[in-house]
PyMOL Python script that loads the backbone (N, CA, C, O; Angstrom):
from pymol import cmd

cmd.read_pdbstr("""\
ATOM      1  N   MET A   1     207.968  13.982 191.437  1.00  0.00           N
ATOM      2  CA  MET A   1     208.844  13.503 190.405  1.00  0.00           C
ATOM      3  C   MET A   1     210.180  13.036 190.987  1.00  0.00           C
ATOM      4  O   MET A   1     210.701  11.982 190.620  1.00  0.00           O
ATOM      5  N   ARG A   2     210.719  13.842 191.901  1.00  0.00           N
ATOM      6  CA  ARG A   2     211.994  13.452 192.525  1.00  0.00           C
ATOM      7  C   ARG A   2     211.828  12.208 193.384  1.00  0.00           C
ATOM      8  O   ARG A   2     212.743  11.391 193.478  1.00  0.00           O
ATOM      9  N   ARG A   3     210.668  12.060 194.010  1.00  0.00           N
ATOM     10  CA  ARG A   3     210.410  10.876 194.825  1.00  0.00           C
ATOM     11  C   ARG A   3     210.411   9.617 193.953  1.00  0.00           C
ATOM     12  O   ARG A   3     210.950   8.585 194.354  1.00  0.00           O
ATOM     13  N   LEU A   4     209.809   9.698 192.762  1.00  0.00           N
ATOM     14  CA  LEU A   4     209.810   8.577 191.831  1.00  0.00           C
ATOM     15  C   LEU A   4     211.223   8.257 191.368  1.00  0.00           C
ATOM     16  O   LEU A   4     211.610   7.090 191.296  1.00  0.00           O
ATOM     17  N   LEU A   5     211.984   9.282 191.056  1.00  0.00           N
ATOM     18  CA  LEU A   5     213.359   9.085 190.622  1.00  0.00           C
ATOM     19  C   LEU A   5     214.202   8.437 191.713  1.00  0.00           C
ATOM     20  O   LEU A   5     214.964   7.509 191.441  1.00  0.00           O
ATOM     21  N   LEU A   6     214.073   8.911 192.921  1.00  0.00           N
ATOM     22  CA  LEU A   6     214.824   8.319 194.026  1.00  0.00           C
ATOM     23  C   LEU A   6     214.399   6.875 194.279  1.00  0.00           C
ATOM     24  O   LEU A   6     215.230   6.038 194.632  1.00  0.00           O
ATOM     25  N   SER A   7     213.125   6.580 194.102  1.00  0.00           N
ATOM     26  CA  SER A   7     212.651   5.213 194.275  1.00  0.00           C
ATOM     27  C   SER A   7     213.257   4.285 193.226  1.00  0.00           C
ATOM     28  O   SER A   7     213.672   3.170 193.541  1.00  0.00           O
ATOM     29  N   VAL A   8     213.306   4.748 191.982  1.00  0.00           N
ATOM     30  CA  VAL A   8     213.900   3.937 190.910  1.00  0.00           C
ATOM     31  C   VAL A   8     215.372   3.694 191.179  1.00  0.00           C
ATOM     32  O   VAL A   8     215.853   2.575 191.003  1.00  0.00           O
ATOM     33  N   ILE A   9     216.094   4.716 191.601  1.00  0.00           N
ATOM     34  CA  ILE A   9     217.516   4.563 191.893  1.00  0.00           C
ATOM     35  C   ILE A   9     217.727   3.619 193.068  1.00  0.00           C
ATOM     36  O   ILE A   9     218.631   2.784 193.035  1.00  0.00           O
ATOM     37  N   LEU A  10     216.906   3.738 194.104  1.00  0.00           N
ATOM     38  CA  LEU A  10     217.049   2.876 195.270  1.00  0.00           C
ATOM     39  C   LEU A  10     216.770   1.419 194.925  1.00  0.00           C
ATOM     40  O   LEU A  10     217.514   0.533 195.346  1.00  0.00           O
ATOM     41  N   VAL A  11     215.720   1.161 194.173  1.00  0.00           N
ATOM     42  CA  VAL A  11     215.396  -0.218 193.786  1.00  0.00           C
ATOM     43  C   VAL A  11     216.508  -0.786 192.907  1.00  0.00           C
ATOM     44  O   VAL A  11     216.899  -1.939 193.089  1.00  0.00           O
ATOM     45  N   SER A  12     217.021  -0.008 191.965  1.00  0.00           N
ATOM     46  CA  SER A  12     218.123  -0.461 191.115  1.00  0.00           C
ATOM     47  C   SER A  12     219.362  -0.768 191.948  1.00  0.00           C
ATOM     48  O   SER A  12     220.048  -1.763 191.711  1.00  0.00           O
ATOM     49  N   ALA A  13     219.643   0.088 192.919  1.00  0.00           N
ATOM     50  CA  ALA A  13     220.816  -0.129 193.772  1.00  0.00           C
ATOM     51  C   ALA A  13     220.669  -1.406 194.587  1.00  0.00           C
ATOM     52  O   ALA A  13     221.614  -2.188 194.694  1.00  0.00           O
ATOM     53  N   LEU A  14     219.509  -1.617 195.153  1.00  0.00           N
ATOM     54  CA  LEU A  14     219.301  -2.816 195.962  1.00  0.00           C
ATOM     55  C   LEU A  14     219.393  -4.077 195.127  1.00  0.00           C
ATOM     56  O   LEU A  14     219.972  -5.069 195.570  1.00  0.00           O
ATOM     57  N   LEU A  15     218.836  -4.058 193.932  1.00  0.00           N
ATOM     58  CA  LEU A  15     218.908  -5.232 193.063  1.00  0.00           C
ATOM     59  C   LEU A  15     220.328  -5.486 192.597  1.00  0.00           C
ATOM     60  O   LEU A  15     220.759  -6.638 192.542  1.00  0.00           O
ATOM     61  N   SER A  16     221.061  -4.440 192.260  1.00  0.00           N
ATOM     62  CA  SER A  16     222.430  -4.601 191.778  1.00  0.00           C
ATOM     63  C   SER A  16     223.356  -5.080 192.884  1.00  0.00           C
ATOM     64  O   SER A  16     224.145  -6.002 192.676  1.00  0.00           O
ATOM     65  N   LEU A  17     223.268  -4.473 194.036  1.00  0.00           N
ATOM     66  CA  LEU A  17     224.172  -4.844 195.126  1.00  0.00           C
ATOM     67  C   LEU A  17     223.833  -6.212 195.686  1.00  0.00           C
ATOM     68  O   LEU A  17     224.722  -6.916 196.165  1.00  0.00           O
ATOM     69  N   GLY A  18     222.589  -6.599 195.640  1.00  0.00           N
ATOM     70  CA  GLY A  18     222.219  -7.941 196.088  1.00  0.00           C
ATOM     71  C   GLY A  18     222.870  -9.000 195.226  1.00  0.00           C
ATOM     72  O   GLY A  18     223.277 -10.046 195.732  1.00  0.00           O
ATOM     73  N   GLY A  19     222.975  -8.748 193.933  1.00  0.00           N
ATOM     74  CA  GLY A  19     223.610  -9.699 193.033  1.00  0.00           C
ATOM     75  C   GLY A  19     225.112  -9.761 193.195  1.00  0.00           C
ATOM     76  O   GLY A  19     225.722 -10.774 192.852  1.00  0.00           O
ATOM     77  N   CYS A  20     225.728  -8.708 193.707  1.00  0.00           N
ATOM     78  CA  CYS A  20     227.176  -8.682 193.855  1.00  0.00           C
ATOM     79  C   CYS A  20     227.658  -9.567 194.991  1.00  0.00           C
ATOM     80  O   CYS A  20     228.774 -10.084 194.933  1.00  0.00           O
ATOM     81  N   VAL A  21     226.859  -9.751 196.002  1.00  0.00           N
ATOM     82  CA  VAL A  21     227.342 -10.461 197.176  1.00  0.00           C
ATOM     83  C   VAL A  21     226.801 -11.878 197.285  1.00  0.00           C
ATOM     84  O   VAL A  21     227.115 -12.582 198.244  1.00  0.00           O
ATOM     85  N   MET A  22     226.003 -12.306 196.332  1.00  0.00           N
ATOM     86  CA  MET A  22     225.442 -13.653 196.416  1.00  0.00           C
ATOM     87  C   MET A  22     226.404 -14.663 195.796  1.00  0.00           C
ATOM     88  O   MET A  22     226.785 -14.536 194.633  1.00  0.00           O
ATOM     89  N   VAL A  23     226.794 -15.669 196.586  1.00  0.00           N
ATOM     90  CA  VAL A  23     227.654 -16.752 196.132  1.00  0.00           C
ATOM     91  C   VAL A  23     227.013 -18.047 196.613  1.00  0.00           C
ATOM     92  O   VAL A  23     226.581 -18.125 197.763  1.00  0.00           O
ATOM     93  N   PRO A  24     226.942 -19.062 195.762  1.00  0.00           N
ATOM     94  CA  PRO A  24     226.361 -20.336 196.205  1.00  0.00           C
ATOM     95  C   PRO A  24     227.084 -20.891 197.425  1.00  0.00           C
ATOM     96  O   PRO A  24     228.264 -20.619 197.643  1.00  0.00           O
ATOM     97  N   HIS A  25     226.365 -21.664 198.205  1.00  0.00           N
ATOM     98  CA  HIS A  25     226.907 -22.204 199.458  1.00  0.00           C
ATOM     99  C   HIS A  25     228.119 -23.095 199.228  1.00  0.00           C
ATOM    100  O   HIS A  25     229.051 -23.091 200.033  1.00  0.00           O
ATOM    101  N   HIS A  26     228.118 -23.849 198.152  1.00  0.00           N
ATOM    102  CA  HIS A  26     229.187 -24.818 197.948  1.00  0.00           C
ATOM    103  C   HIS A  26     230.458 -24.200 197.366  1.00  0.00           C
ATOM    104  O   HIS A  26     231.490 -24.869 197.302  1.00  0.00           O
ATOM    105  N   GLU A  27     230.404 -22.942 196.943  1.00  0.00           N
ATOM    106  CA  GLU A  27     231.592 -22.287 196.396  1.00  0.00           C
ATOM    107  C   GLU A  27     232.198 -21.348 197.431  1.00  0.00           C
ATOM    108  O   GLU A  27     231.514 -20.498 198.001  1.00  0.00           O
ATOM    109  N   HIS A  28     233.479 -21.518 197.657  1.00  0.00           N
ATOM    110  CA  HIS A  28     234.189 -20.640 198.586  1.00  0.00           C
ATOM    111  C   HIS A  28     235.245 -19.872 197.807  1.00  0.00           C
ATOM    112  O   HIS A  28     235.829 -20.392 196.857  1.00  0.00           O
ATOM    113  N   TRP A  29     235.478 -18.663 198.205  1.00  0.00           N
ATOM    114  CA  TRP A  29     236.456 -17.822 197.544  1.00  0.00           C
ATOM    115  C   TRP A  29     237.771 -17.934 198.285  1.00  0.00           C
ATOM    116  O   TRP A  29     237.968 -17.266 199.300  1.00  0.00           O
ATOM    117  N   ASN A  30     238.675 -18.768 197.795  1.00  0.00           N
ATOM    118  CA  ASN A  30     239.976 -19.032 198.415  1.00  0.00           C
ATOM    119  C   ASN A  30     239.843 -19.422 199.882  1.00  0.00           C
ATOM    120  O   ASN A  30     240.671 -19.031 200.706  1.00  0.00           O
ATOM    121  N   GLY A  31     238.827 -20.175 200.207  1.00  0.00           N
ATOM    122  CA  GLY A  31     238.647 -20.634 201.572  1.00  0.00           C
ATOM    123  C   GLY A  31     238.102 -19.588 202.517  1.00  0.00           C
ATOM    124  O   GLY A  31     237.905 -19.881 203.696  1.00  0.00           O
ATOM    125  N   SER A  32     237.853 -18.387 202.051  1.00  0.00           N
ATOM    126  CA  SER A  32     237.356 -17.324 202.911  1.00  0.00           C
ATOM    127  C   SER A  32     236.045 -16.793 202.337  1.00  0.00           C
ATOM    128  O   SER A  32     236.022 -15.793 201.620  1.00  0.00           O
ATOM    129  N   PHE A  33     234.975 -17.473 202.663  1.00  0.00           N
ATOM    130  CA  PHE A  33     233.659 -17.133 202.120  1.00  0.00           C
ATOM    131  C   PHE A  33     233.193 -15.766 202.603  1.00  0.00           C
ATOM    132  O   PHE A  33     232.584 -15.025 201.832  1.00  0.00           O
ATOM    133  N   PHE A  34     233.460 -15.417 203.841  1.00  0.00           N
ATOM    134  CA  PHE A  34     232.931 -14.184 204.415  1.00  0.00           C
ATOM    135  C   PHE A  34     233.666 -12.941 203.936  1.00  0.00           C
ATOM    136  O   PHE A  34     233.147 -11.837 204.105  1.00  0.00           O
ATOM    137  N   ALA A  35     234.832 -13.068 203.355  1.00  0.00           N
ATOM    138  CA  ALA A  35     235.573 -11.909 202.861  1.00  0.00           C
ATOM    139  C   ALA A  35     235.061 -11.453 201.497  1.00  0.00           C
ATOM    140  O   ALA A  35     235.287 -10.305 201.114  1.00  0.00           O
ATOM    141  N   PHE A  36     234.379 -12.321 200.759  1.00  0.00           N
ATOM    142  CA  PHE A  36     233.957 -11.987 199.394  1.00  0.00           C
ATOM    143  C   PHE A  36     233.061 -10.758 199.322  1.00  0.00           C
ATOM    144  O   PHE A  36     233.332  -9.886 198.496  1.00  0.00           O
ATOM    145  N   PRO A  37     232.007 -10.627 200.134  1.00  0.00           N
ATOM    146  CA  PRO A  37     231.155  -9.437 200.007  1.00  0.00           C
ATOM    147  C   PRO A  37     231.875  -8.135 200.308  1.00  0.00           C
ATOM    148  O   PRO A  37     231.542  -7.105 199.721  1.00  0.00           O
ATOM    149  N   PHE A  38     232.828  -8.149 201.182  1.00  0.00           N
ATOM    150  CA  PHE A  38     233.528  -6.921 201.544  1.00  0.00           C
ATOM    151  C   PHE A  38     234.438  -6.433 200.417  1.00  0.00           C
ATOM    152  O   PHE A  38     234.653  -5.230 200.268  1.00  0.00           O
ATOM    153  N   PHE A  39     234.972  -7.364 199.626  1.00  0.00           N
ATOM    154  CA  PHE A  39     235.800  -6.966 198.487  1.00  0.00           C
ATOM    155  C   PHE A  39     234.948  -6.611 197.273  1.00  0.00           C
ATOM    156  O   PHE A  39     235.339  -5.754 196.481  1.00  0.00           O
ATOM    157  N   ALA A  40     233.805  -7.245 197.114  1.00  0.00           N
ATOM    158  CA  ALA A  40     232.957  -7.018 195.946  1.00  0.00           C
ATOM    159  C   ALA A  40     232.100  -5.765 196.094  1.00  0.00           C
ATOM    160  O   ALA A  40     231.698  -5.179 195.089  1.00  0.00           O
ATOM    161  N   PHE A  41     231.815  -5.348 197.307  1.00  0.00           N
ATOM    162  CA  PHE A  41     230.903  -4.224 197.537  1.00  0.00           C
ATOM    163  C   PHE A  41     231.360  -2.921 196.873  1.00  0.00           C
ATOM    164  O   PHE A  41     230.543  -2.274 196.218  1.00  0.00           O
ATOM    165  N   PRO A  42     232.633  -2.501 197.010  1.00  0.00           N
ATOM    166  CA  PRO A  42     233.039  -1.245 196.347  1.00  0.00           C
ATOM    167  C   PRO A  42     232.941  -1.320 194.829  1.00  0.00           C
ATOM    168  O   PRO A  42     232.602  -0.328 194.184  1.00  0.00           O
ATOM    169  N   PHE A  43     233.233  -2.484 194.250  1.00  0.00           N
ATOM    170  CA  PHE A  43     233.133  -2.628 192.803  1.00  0.00           C
ATOM    171  C   PHE A  43     231.673  -2.581 192.355  1.00  0.00           C
ATOM    172  O   PHE A  43     231.367  -2.076 191.274  1.00  0.00           O
ATOM    173  N   GLY A  44     230.786  -3.100 193.178  1.00  0.00           N
ATOM    174  CA  GLY A  44     229.353  -3.023 192.877  1.00  0.00           C
ATOM    175  C   GLY A  44     228.860  -1.590 192.920  1.00  0.00           C
ATOM    176  O   GLY A  44     228.055  -1.190 192.079  1.00  0.00           O
ATOM    177  N   LEU A  45     229.325  -0.814 193.878  1.00  0.00           N
ATOM    178  CA  LEU A  45     228.945   0.600 193.953  1.00  0.00           C
ATOM    179  C   LEU A  45     229.487   1.383 192.765  1.00  0.00           C
ATOM    180  O   LEU A  45     228.787   2.229 192.209  1.00  0.00           O
ATOM    181  N   PHE A  46     230.712   1.112 192.378  1.00  0.00           N
ATOM    182  CA  PHE A  46     231.294   1.797 191.225  1.00  0.00           C
ATOM    183  C   PHE A  46     230.541   1.435 189.952  1.00  0.00           C
ATOM    184  O   PHE A  46     230.250   2.303 189.129  1.00  0.00           O
ATOM    185  N   GLY A  47     230.227   0.156 189.792  1.00  0.00           N
ATOM    186  CA  GLY A  47     229.480  -0.283 188.618  1.00  0.00           C
ATOM    187  C   GLY A  47     228.091   0.325 188.565  1.00  0.00           C
ATOM    188  O   GLY A  47     227.617   0.709 187.496  1.00  0.00           O
ATOM    189  N   LEU A  48     227.438   0.415 189.713  1.00  0.00           N
ATOM    190  CA  LEU A  48     226.114   1.017 189.768  1.00  0.00           C
ATOM    191  C   LEU A  48     226.175   2.498 189.447  1.00  0.00           C
ATOM    192  O   LEU A  48     225.316   3.005 188.725  1.00  0.00           O
ATOM    193  N   ALA A  49     227.165   3.200 189.964  1.00  0.00           N
ATOM    194  CA  ALA A  49     227.313   4.623 189.672  1.00  0.00           C
ATOM    195  C   ALA A  49     227.610   4.843 188.191  1.00  0.00           C
ATOM    196  O   ALA A  49     227.104   5.792 187.592  1.00  0.00           O
ATOM    197  N   LEU A  50     228.416   3.982 187.603  1.00  0.00           N
ATOM    198  CA  LEU A  50     228.714   4.089 186.179  1.00  0.00           C
ATOM    199  C   LEU A  50     227.477   3.814 185.340  1.00  0.00           C
ATOM    200  O   LEU A  50     227.221   4.516 184.362  1.00  0.00           O
ATOM    201  N   TYR A  51     226.707   2.799 185.715  1.00  0.00           N
ATOM    202  CA  TYR A  51     225.489   2.457 184.982  1.00  0.00           C
ATOM    203  C   TYR A  51     224.460   3.583 185.067  1.00  0.00           C
ATOM    204  O   TYR A  51     223.782   3.875 184.081  1.00  0.00           O
ATOM    205  N   LEU A  52     224.338   4.206 186.212  1.00  0.00           N
ATOM    206  CA  LEU A  52     223.356   5.272 186.410  1.00  0.00           C
ATOM    207  C   LEU A  52     223.932   6.662 186.153  1.00  0.00           C
ATOM    208  O   LEU A  52     223.327   7.656 186.556  1.00  0.00           O
ATOM    209  N   LEU A  53     225.070   6.755 185.502  1.00  0.00           N
ATOM    210  CA  LEU A  53     225.691   8.040 185.221  1.00  0.00           C
ATOM    211  C   LEU A  53     224.770   9.005 184.472  1.00  0.00           C
ATOM    212  O   LEU A  53     224.713  10.175 184.852  1.00  0.00           O
ATOM    213  N   PRO A  54     224.044   8.581 183.427  1.00  0.00           N
ATOM    214  CA  PRO A  54     223.126   9.527 182.779  1.00  0.00           C
ATOM    215  C   PRO A  54     222.063  10.068 183.727  1.00  0.00           C
ATOM    216  O   PRO A  54     221.716  11.248 183.666  1.00  0.00           O
ATOM    217  N   THR A  55     221.551   9.216 184.595  1.00  0.00           N
ATOM    218  CA  THR A  55     220.552   9.647 185.576  1.00  0.00           C
ATOM    219  C   THR A  55     221.162  10.637 186.556  1.00  0.00           C
ATOM    220  O   THR A  55     220.542  11.648 186.887  1.00  0.00           O
ATOM    221  N   ILE A  56     222.362  10.354 187.017  1.00  0.00           N
ATOM    222  CA  ILE A  56     223.040  11.248 187.953  1.00  0.00           C
ATOM    223  C   ILE A  56     223.297  12.607 187.305  1.00  0.00           C
ATOM    224  O   ILE A  56     223.131  13.644 187.947  1.00  0.00           O
ATOM    225  N   VAL A  57     223.700  12.601 186.044  1.00  0.00           N
ATOM    226  CA  VAL A  57     223.991  13.852 185.337  1.00  0.00           C
ATOM    227  C   VAL A  57     222.732  14.691 185.196  1.00  0.00           C
ATOM    228  O   VAL A  57     222.757  15.890 185.474  1.00  0.00           O
ATOM    229  N   VAL A  58     221.625  14.080 184.768  1.00  0.00           N
ATOM    230  CA  VAL A  58     220.403  14.851 184.534  1.00  0.00           C
ATOM    231  C   VAL A  58     219.824  15.380 185.843  1.00  0.00           C
ATOM    232  O   VAL A  58     219.262  16.476 185.861  1.00  0.00           O
ATOM    233  N   VAL A  59     219.943  14.642 186.921  1.00  0.00           N
ATOM    234  CA  VAL A  59     219.445  15.118 188.221  1.00  0.00           C
ATOM    235  C   VAL A  59     220.360  16.228 188.753  1.00  0.00           C
ATOM    236  O   VAL A  59     219.878  17.219 189.302  1.00  0.00           O
ATOM    237  N   ALA A  60     221.664  16.065 188.592  1.00  0.00           N
ATOM    238  CA  ALA A  60     222.604  17.076 189.081  1.00  0.00           C
ATOM    239  C   ALA A  60     222.460  18.389 188.322  1.00  0.00           C
ATOM    240  O   ALA A  60     222.667  19.459 188.895  1.00  0.00           O
ATOM    241  N   ARG A  61     222.111  18.322 187.053  1.00  0.00           N
ATOM    242  CA  ARG A  61     221.935  19.543 186.259  1.00  0.00           C
ATOM    243  C   ARG A  61     220.572  20.177 186.482  1.00  0.00           C
ATOM    244  O   ARG A  61     220.336  21.293 186.018  1.00  0.00           O
ATOM    245  N   GLY A  62     219.665  19.496 187.183  1.00  0.00           N
ATOM    246  CA  GLY A  62     218.358  20.055 187.519  1.00  0.00           C
ATOM    247  C   GLY A  62     217.453  20.252 186.322  1.00  0.00           C
ATOM    248  O   GLY A  62     216.723  21.242 186.264  1.00  0.00           O
ATOM    249  N   LYS A  63     217.478  19.348 185.377  1.00  0.00           N
ATOM    250  CA  LYS A  63     216.665  19.471 184.169  1.00  0.00           C
ATOM    251  C   LYS A  63     215.234  19.026 184.427  1.00  0.00           C
ATOM    252  O   LYS A  63     214.952  18.317 185.393  1.00  0.00           O
ATOM    253  N   LYS A  64     214.333  19.458 183.543  1.00  0.00           N
ATOM    254  CA  LYS A  64     212.917  19.143 183.715  1.00  0.00           C
ATOM    255  C   LYS A  64     212.539  17.785 183.146  1.00  0.00           C
ATOM    256  O   LYS A  64     211.661  17.122 183.698  1.00  0.00           O
ATOM    257  N   ASP A  65     213.166  17.352 182.071  1.00  0.00           N
ATOM    258  CA  ASP A  65     212.817  16.098 181.409  1.00  0.00           C
ATOM    259  C   ASP A  65     213.627  14.933 181.992  1.00  0.00           C
ATOM    260  O   ASP A  65     214.394  14.279 181.286  1.00  0.00           O
ATOM    261  N   VAL A  66     213.443  14.695 183.265  1.00  0.00           N
ATOM    262  CA  VAL A  66     214.221  13.678 183.971  1.00  0.00           C
ATOM    263  C   VAL A  66     213.689  12.278 183.694  1.00  0.00           C
ATOM    264  O   VAL A  66     214.468  11.342 183.513  1.00  0.00           O
ATOM    265  N   LEU A  67     212.393  12.131 183.660  1.00  0.00           N
ATOM    266  CA  LEU A  67     211.785  10.800 183.569  1.00  0.00           C
ATOM    267  C   LEU A  67     212.204  10.064 182.303  1.00  0.00           C
ATOM    268  O   LEU A  67     212.471   8.863 182.361  1.00  0.00           O
ATOM    269  N   GLY A  68     212.268  10.735 181.179  1.00  0.00           N
ATOM    270  CA  GLY A  68     212.665  10.084 179.929  1.00  0.00           C
ATOM    271  C   GLY A  68     214.069   9.520 179.998  1.00  0.00           C
ATOM    272  O   GLY A  68     214.310   8.383 179.593  1.00  0.00           O
ATOM    273  N   VAL A  69     214.988  10.308 180.505  1.00  0.00           N
ATOM    274  CA  VAL A  69     216.381   9.859 180.623  1.00  0.00           C
ATOM    275  C   VAL A  69     216.479   8.692 181.596  1.00  0.00           C
ATOM    276  O   VAL A  69     217.194   7.723 181.340  1.00  0.00           O
ATOM    277  N   VAL A  70     215.764   8.784 182.705  1.00  0.00           N
ATOM    278  CA  VAL A  70     215.810   7.710 183.706  1.00  0.00           C
ATOM    279  C   VAL A  70     215.257   6.409 183.118  1.00  0.00           C
ATOM    280  O   VAL A  70     215.840   5.343 183.313  1.00  0.00           O
ATOM    281  N   LEU A  71     214.155   6.494 182.413  1.00  0.00           N
ATOM    282  CA  LEU A  71     213.566   5.286 181.833  1.00  0.00           C
ATOM    283  C   LEU A  71     214.476   4.658 180.786  1.00  0.00           C
ATOM    284  O   LEU A  71     214.647   3.439 180.766  1.00  0.00           O
ATOM    285  N   VAL A  72     215.060   5.473 179.920  1.00  0.00           N
ATOM    286  CA  VAL A  72     215.983   4.928 178.921  1.00  0.00           C
ATOM    287  C   VAL A  72     217.203   4.335 179.612  1.00  0.00           C
ATOM    288  O   VAL A  72     217.675   3.266 179.224  1.00  0.00           O
ATOM    289  N   ASN A  73     217.717   5.014 180.629  1.00  0.00           N
ATOM    290  CA  ASN A  73     218.893   4.532 181.341  1.00  0.00           C
ATOM    291  C   ASN A  73     218.623   3.210 182.048  1.00  0.00           C
ATOM    292  O   ASN A  73     219.413   2.273 181.936  1.00  0.00           O
ATOM    293  N   VAL A  74     217.526   3.133 182.766  1.00  0.00           N
ATOM    294  CA  VAL A  74     217.244   1.931 183.557  1.00  0.00           C
ATOM    295  C   VAL A  74     216.799   0.766 182.674  1.00  0.00           C
ATOM    296  O   VAL A  74     217.214  -0.373 182.890  1.00  0.00           O
ATOM    297  N   LEU A  75     215.956   1.049 181.682  1.00  0.00           N
ATOM    298  CA  LEU A  75     215.392  -0.042 180.879  1.00  0.00           C
ATOM    299  C   LEU A  75     216.268  -0.446 179.693  1.00  0.00           C
ATOM    300  O   LEU A  75     216.273  -1.617 179.313  1.00  0.00           O
ATOM    301  N   LEU A  76     216.998   0.479 179.110  1.00  0.00           N
ATOM    302  CA  LEU A  76     217.800   0.159 177.927  1.00  0.00           C
ATOM    303  C   LEU A  76     219.298   0.360 178.129  1.00  0.00           C
ATOM    304  O   LEU A  76     220.079   0.140 177.203  1.00  0.00           O
ATOM    305  N   GLY A  77     219.705   0.771 179.314  1.00  0.00           N
ATOM    306  CA  GLY A  77     221.120   1.032 179.564  1.00  0.00           C
ATOM    307  C   GLY A  77     221.994  -0.197 179.440  1.00  0.00           C
ATOM    308  O   GLY A  77     223.181  -0.080 179.136  1.00  0.00           O
ATOM    309  N   TRP A  78     221.438  -1.368 179.668  1.00  0.00           N
ATOM    310  CA  TRP A  78     222.224  -2.600 179.597  1.00  0.00           C
ATOM    311  C   TRP A  78     222.684  -2.901 178.168  1.00  0.00           C
ATOM    312  O   TRP A  78     223.587  -3.715 177.975  1.00  0.00           O
ATOM    313  N   THR A  79     222.078  -2.259 177.163  1.00  0.00           N
ATOM    314  CA  THR A  79     222.456  -2.522 175.778  1.00  0.00           C
ATOM    315  C   THR A  79     223.629  -1.674 175.315  1.00  0.00           C
ATOM    316  O   THR A  79     224.036  -1.795 174.159  1.00  0.00           O
ATOM    317  N   PHE A  80     224.174  -0.848 176.138  1.00  0.00           N
ATOM    318  CA  PHE A  80     225.257   0.093 175.880  1.00  0.00           C
ATOM    319  C   PHE A  80     224.833   1.171 174.888  1.00  0.00           C
ATOM    320  O   PHE A  80     225.149   2.343 175.098  1.00  0.00           O
ATOM    321  N   ILE A  81     224.140   0.822 173.832  1.00  0.00           N
ATOM    322  CA  ILE A  81     223.625   1.843 172.922  1.00  0.00           C
ATOM    323  C   ILE A  81     222.577   2.678 173.652  1.00  0.00           C
ATOM    324  O   ILE A  81     222.548   3.901 173.518  1.00  0.00           O
ATOM    325  N   GLY A  82     221.721   2.017 174.420  1.00  0.00           N
ATOM    326  CA  GLY A  82     220.746   2.737 175.231  1.00  0.00           C
ATOM    327  C   GLY A  82     221.414   3.619 176.267  1.00  0.00           C
ATOM    328  O   GLY A  82     220.933   4.712 176.564  1.00  0.00           O
ATOM    329  N   TRP A  83     222.526   3.144 176.820  1.00  0.00           N
ATOM    330  CA  TRP A  83     223.262   3.925 177.812  1.00  0.00           C
ATOM    331  C   TRP A  83     223.867   5.170 177.169  1.00  0.00           C
ATOM    332  O   TRP A  83     223.825   6.255 177.749  1.00  0.00           O
ATOM    333  N   ILE A  84     224.431   5.012 175.970  1.00  0.00           N
ATOM    334  CA  ILE A  84     225.001   6.145 175.240  1.00  0.00           C
ATOM    335  C   ILE A  84     223.907   7.152 174.888  1.00  0.00           C
ATOM    336  O   ILE A  84     224.110   8.358 175.032  1.00  0.00           O
ATOM    337  N   VAL A  85     222.743   6.667 174.425  1.00  0.00           N
ATOM    338  CA  VAL A  85     221.625   7.548 174.096  1.00  0.00           C
ATOM    339  C   VAL A  85     221.192   8.335 175.333  1.00  0.00           C
ATOM    340  O   VAL A  85     220.970   9.543 175.253  1.00  0.00           O
ATOM    341  N   ALA A  86     221.071   7.656 176.471  1.00  0.00           N
ATOM    342  CA  ALA A  86     220.666   8.330 177.706  1.00  0.00           C
ATOM    343  C   ALA A  86     221.710   9.360 178.143  1.00  0.00           C
ATOM    344  O   ALA A  86     221.354  10.437 178.621  1.00  0.00           O
ATOM    345  N   LEU A  87     222.971   9.039 177.985  1.00  0.00           N
ATOM    346  CA  LEU A  87     224.041   9.967 178.382  1.00  0.00           C
ATOM    347  C   LEU A  87     224.047  11.209 177.486  1.00  0.00           C
ATOM    348  O   LEU A  87     224.150  12.333 177.979  1.00  0.00           O
ATOM    349  N   VAL A  88     223.937  11.006 176.192  1.00  0.00           N
ATOM    350  CA  VAL A  88     223.889  12.150 175.273  1.00  0.00           C
ATOM    351  C   VAL A  88     222.644  12.989 175.546  1.00  0.00           C
ATOM    352  O   VAL A  88     222.706  14.218 175.555  1.00  0.00           O
ATOM    353  N   TRP A  89     221.518  12.322 175.768  1.00  0.00           N
ATOM    354  CA  TRP A  89     220.276  13.015 176.060  1.00  0.00           C
ATOM    355  C   TRP A  89     220.403  13.844 177.345  1.00  0.00           C
ATOM    356  O   TRP A  89     219.925  14.977 177.413  1.00  0.00           O
ATOM    357  N   ALA A  90     221.058  13.263 178.364  1.00  0.00           N
ATOM    358  CA  ALA A  90     221.230  13.964 179.638  1.00  0.00           C
ATOM    359  C   ALA A  90     222.059  15.240 179.471  1.00  0.00           C
ATOM    360  O   ALA A  90     221.801  16.239 180.143  1.00  0.00           O
ATOM    361  N   PHE A  91     223.034  15.211 178.595  1.00  0.00           N
ATOM    362  CA  PHE A  91     223.876  16.383 178.387  1.00  0.00           C
ATOM    363  C   PHE A  91     223.286  17.406 177.433  1.00  0.00           C
ATOM    364  O   PHE A  91     223.684  18.570 177.461  1.00  0.00           O
ATOM    365  N   THR A  92     222.331  16.994 176.574  1.00  0.00           N
ATOM    366  CA  THR A  92     221.807  17.917 175.570  1.00  0.00           C
ATOM    367  C   THR A  92     220.438  18.489 175.911  1.00  0.00           C
ATOM    368  O   THR A  92     219.921  19.309 175.153  1.00  0.00           O
ATOM    369  N   ILE A  93     219.840  18.090 177.012  1.00  0.00           N
ATOM    370  CA  ILE A  93     218.532  18.634 177.399  1.00  0.00           C
ATOM    371  C   ILE A  93     218.682  20.110 177.719  1.00  0.00           C
ATOM    372  O   ILE A  93     219.575  20.514 178.465  1.00  0.00           O
ATOM    373  N   LYS A  94     217.788  20.911 177.139  1.00  0.00           N
ATOM    374  CA  LYS A  94     217.800  22.354 177.422  1.00  0.00           C
ATOM    375  C   LYS A  94     216.680  22.674 178.386  1.00  0.00           C
ATOM    376  O   LYS A  94     215.690  21.945 178.462  1.00  0.00           O
ATOM    377  N   ASP A  95     216.832  23.758 179.120  1.00  0.00           N
ATOM    378  CA  ASP A  95     215.802  24.163 180.098  1.00  0.00           C
ATOM    379  C   ASP A  95     214.533  24.569 179.426  1.00  0.00           C
ATOM    380  O   ASP A  95     213.569  24.936 180.098  1.00  0.00           O
TER     381      ASP A  95
END
""", "prot")
cmd.dss("prot")
cmd.show_as("cartoon", "prot")
cmd.util.cbc("prot")
cmd.orient("prot")
């Protein structure tokens, strides 16, 4: 179960961070194209951690019903309502 959870988090991280550093060839950021990924990377990590906060909470608390929270977080978290549902669910799961 933990292996599946870590795989989902890793794939989400790779997809999210890949999108943060991609800039079309013809667009330069103030004439310094190579500086853009280094400035965007920390914001991408913060955004990813914020997006996966319900997943992080449920794993850190060591709850048994991890898969449901992870699926709601990853698949419906972009709707904000889904993210709120996953966060509340992560905090209210009982052992």
